[in-house]
Steps between C-alpha positions, in 0.01 A plus 500: 500500500874441495584157369144387442437276203221724370749787486726320253450435130481133410592347164159571346507867602861537385409363156206745490744781585724399211208456256357841594839662444546320169153609384576860595831494312333365186197729510694817588829441318467829309559681833838328529663730246790323333494185713144373455576245228795353694299476820204336325738243348655443843157456661402251232826312547435491875152365435649225284748413776210479749308269268799276432585466868191570709600642839421314820607782731439875481871571466520277193268740317768766511770249410311423179451872437875561539568210264262639238631855529858374458420380148401843367739775396449851625633696793194494726427127465870434565497718811185335634646148482699542825201669668270207423783264590527650847123470544527133404785441748330677792146372456421144587155348522327837552572868445546652845593853594832376635582323171405812304721718720792258473462476122465875457836600643685221325308570180596867488866409550478234230339744254774754570766235442329402175568848365207724592565867422668700777304706750357816351422332168129414473465123506314213657709555815298817564208267574685193630699676773204672670290183462776299667519752783122480543515120517772508764293751700189285463687195626627696802142614572368144471244568229362220279633440149219670305525811720877493444440481125268802527778694673749387235263602221446848647874547542572372147229724353641804681849414375366453147334844502836655586648364174288720275709617208341674202153423631551123534616290792786254471348182355712269716382676815141482376538128443619450858205699635263281297664189641431603858156633413392161364617336822246704694195360321543124549 
């Protein structure tokens, strides 16, 4: 299945991925303790950017998302701007496993440079780092993009569970897990 067109996500499926994630953020924002309102505003701003400049390529979806997120204050939206930016840079016409793996490593580095909390402090990196590692492993194994997203989701969910503090998981890590989860159902 390596490199087959059916294995990749085209523009339509990438937009569905984004829309599913946006819907989940809006409908479950109460689970994003302390960041829900900022992330909903960022998702709405991303949706506006997508409407104002409709994407022609899958990578452009994430470029518009990064643009929208950059307009909203709040630590998590600010940290996700470089992540979405790396997805936009690495993904061209379609979302392939190779593009996801390339974006993942660069995205983690970009999020760290943007000021993510250091290791040992529960944050979105607890989900992003294992998801990135899963994507790199999936690319090395030659699995298709949706299977790679499944692996990334499982890794992100496991990382999120490890952030439990006072009975709740880190909301930034939860958000990352949701992002990958929605990519598995397109």
